[in-house]
N, C-alpha and C positions, 0 to 999 in steps of 0.2 A: 254296458249300456244296452237296453232292449232295442231291438231293431224296429224301425218305423217305416212302413212300406213306401210312402211317397218320398220321404227323405232318401231312402235307399235308391229309388229309381232316379231321382234328380242327380244324385252323386254318380250313378252309373252312366247317365246321359252326358255327364261332363258339363252340366248347365252352369253358365256364368253370365250374369246380367251386368250391363254397362250403361251408364247415362250417356246419351249422345248429344244432349244440349237442351236449351230452353228457347221458346219462341214467345216474344211479346209483340202484340199487334194491335192495331186500332183502325176504325173506319171500315171501308170495304176493301177486301184483299182476297187473293187467291194464289195458292202455291201448288205447282205440279211436281210429282215425285215419280221417278222411274220405278219399275217393279223391284221390291226389296229382295235382297239375296240372303236374308236371314230373318229371324223372327223380330218384329218391330212392335213396340207399343207406345201409345200416346196417353198421357193423363192430362185432363183439362183442369187447370187450376182456377181459371177465371174466365167468364164469358161463355160464348157458345159459337159453334161453327158446324159445317157439314163436311163429310168426307165421302167421296165417290171412288169406288174401286172398279176399274174396268167398266163393264156394262151393267153392274149391279145397281140397284136403287141406292140413292144417297142415304147416309146414316147421320142423324143429328146427334151432336155431342155437346153436352152441357157441363158446367162446372161440377166437378166431382166424378164425372164419367171417366172410364178407362177403356181403351180399345186395344186388344191384342191382335196382331195381323200376321197371319201365316200365308195368306194368298199372294202369289207372285204376279200381281197385276199393277199396271200404272195407277197412280192415285192422285186425287186432287183434294186439297184441304182449302175450304173457302167459307167466307161469310156471305158471298153473293155469287150465284152461278153465272151471272152476266158480266162479272168483272174478269177481264183478261188475266190469264194465269202467268205467273213468273216462275221460272224453274228454280228448284231448290238450290242448285249450284250457285245461281246468282245471289240468292238470299244469303247463303253461307259465306260468299266472298265478301260480304259487307258486315259480317258478324263481329261483335266485340267479345273476343274469347269464345265461350260456348253459348253466349246469348245472342240470338238473332232477333232483329226487329224489322217489321214491315208495316206500312200504313201509317196513319196518324193517331197517336195516343196509345193508351195501354188498356184498352177494353178487354183484351184477350191475353191469356197466358197459358202456355202448354209446356209440359216436360216430356221429352222423348227418350226412349231407351231401346236397347236391343238385347236379345238373348243369344249367346253363342253356345253351340253344342259341338261335340265331336261328331264325326261322320255317321257313326251308328246311332248316336243319340238323336240326330236330326230326323232320321227315318222313323225311329220309334215314336218321337213326340208328334211329328207331323201326321203319322198314321192314327194317333189317338185323339187329335183335336180337330175341330172344324176350322174352316178357312179364317174365320174371325170370331173373337169373343168380345162382346160388348157388355161391360159391367156398368149398369146405370147407377146414378147417385142415390136411387131409392132402395136398393137392395141392402140386406143386412151387412154385407161385407164392405159397404161403401164408407162407413165411418172410419175404419182403419185405413182404407185407401186414401181418404181425404187427408188424414193426418200425414201420411207418407208423402203425398203430393205437396202439401204446404211446406213440409220440412225440406224436401228435395229442392223446391224453388228457392227457399232461404239459403240452402247450402251453395247452390250454383250462382245466385245473384250476389250474395254477400261475401262469398269466398272465405268462409270461416276457416280457422285452423283445422286441418284434417278433413277438409271438404271432400277431397277425392275418395278417401277411405270411407267416410260416412255415406257418401252418395252411392258407392258400390254396394254397401250393405243394405241401404234403404231400397235401392232399385231391385235388388234380388228379392227382398221381402215383398215388394209390390208384385213381382212375378208370381210368388207363391200365393199371395192373396187372390190374384186373378184366377189361378188354378183352383183355389178353394171355392171361389164363387161359381166357377163352372161345375165343379164336383157337386155342389149343392143342388144342381139341376139334374138329378138322377134320371128323370124321364127323357132327357135329351141326349143322354150318352149312349153310344153304341157299346156293346160288350168289348172288353179289352183290358189291358193292364191298368189303365188309369181308373176305369170304373171299379175294378177289383180293389185297387189300393184305397179307394174311398169307402168301401163297404166294411163297416165296423164288425160285421159278423166274421170276417176272415182276418182281422188284424193279428190275432194270436197265431193263426195258421201260417200266415205269410212271415211273421217274425221267426218262427221255427225254421221254415225253408230257407229264409235269407241268412239266418245265423249259422245254420248247419247244412249247407247245400250238398255236402258230400255224404250225408247220412242216407241210408237206404230206407227212406220213409215209406210206410205202407198207407194205403187209403184209410184203413181203420184208425191208425194213430192220428192222422190229420183230422179225421172226422171227430174223434174224441176231443181234440184240442179246440174244435169249433163248437162242441157241445151238441152235435147232431148225429143222427144215424148215418151210416155209410152211404145209403142210397140218397137220402135227403141232401147230405153234404155235397155229393158228386153232382146232383142236379142243380143246386143253387150256385155252386162254384162255376160250373160251365156256363150258366146263364149270365153271370157277371163277367167272367174272363173270356168267354168264347172258346174255351178249351177246358179239358179236364185238369184236376189237380196235379197229376203226375206229368201231364204234358206241360203244364206251366213250370213245374220244377225243372224239367229238361231245358225249357227255354231260358229260365233264369241261370242255370248252369252255363249255358252257351254264351249268354251275355257277359257273365263274369269271365269266361274263358277268352272271349274276344278282347276284353279290356286287358287281361293279363298278357295275352300274346302281343298286344301293341306296346304295353308299358313296362312289363316286368321281364326279368332275365331268367325266370324259372324255366326249367326244362319241360318239354311237353309231357314226358312220362310223369314227372312230379305233379304237374298241373292235373293230369288225368286222375291220379291217385287222390288228390285233394278234393276232387269233384265227385268221387264215388265210383270211378270206373276201374275195373279189374286190370285193364291193360291199356297201353297207349293206342293200340289198334282199335279197341272198342270205343274209346273216347273219340278218336279221329273219325270213325264211321258215323257216330252220333253227331259230331260237330258238322261234318259235311252234309249230313241229311238235313240238319236244321238251317244252316247258313248258306249252303250251296258252295262252300269253299273249304279247302283243306287247311288244317291248323298251320302247317309250315308255310303255306302261301300267304296267309294272313300275317304271320310274324314277319316274313320277308318284305311283303309289299306295303302293308298298312304302317308298319313301324318306320319304313323308309320315307313314306309320304308324310307321316306325322313329323319326323325329324326335319324334312325339307320345309314344311310349313312353319315350324318353330323358327 
């Protein structure tokens, strides 16, 4: 199978999406939320509301809108700023399964989800995305998101056979579509791996580096794969990634190494060889230069922490 950059990165991040529940509301209502400790997203199935995060201006959300939240600030979801807020814990305490209700009627429906990442994945994704991503119902990607929202609501409310498995797949698909909507706004994206992964000029190049990270790639070979001269390739790649092609290759190798050190039983010497290093000491030096930690320290401490968490 040919490597695809964004899929590779999501797998490396350990990204897993989970439905947290549905909210059905009517009339005037207001719910307060503590600062989220992980990525949260809301999809508006029906109606409209306002969300305020910290001291930021309120954002209006309408049916078909989706909001991805990385900002660790207290939040208020409301139809009326003058309505006293009820804490989310109180709302959850009265929930019927995964469906919460507040107010009178069913003017409003929302699906909530969260994205779980491994520790390294969290820093990589948070560093690549803005504090919030608001995908409005009028953008090109909204049609697919609307279908996912409607299907998710059906799964959660009707509890169809296989609802949990279907919801997990649907909510992860929603997360990918949110990222796609963000990627479509190239002018808003800072240089980095996410912008690079969305740039079709480098799809073939990234596939080569991701599939064969241990190969001693030359700048000329990579430029030929992109159909550019060496100078032009280096210039455009750095503008998209924020670093040169060979620097990116080293970063990719170290991300793979971190995952292997946490999850695999392969020896450090064998890992070094698979990633193109002539010796364990050369690999260890490069690893510490990029990550700030020694490979043995990562294997000992990160693996223990991951086991304890599991």
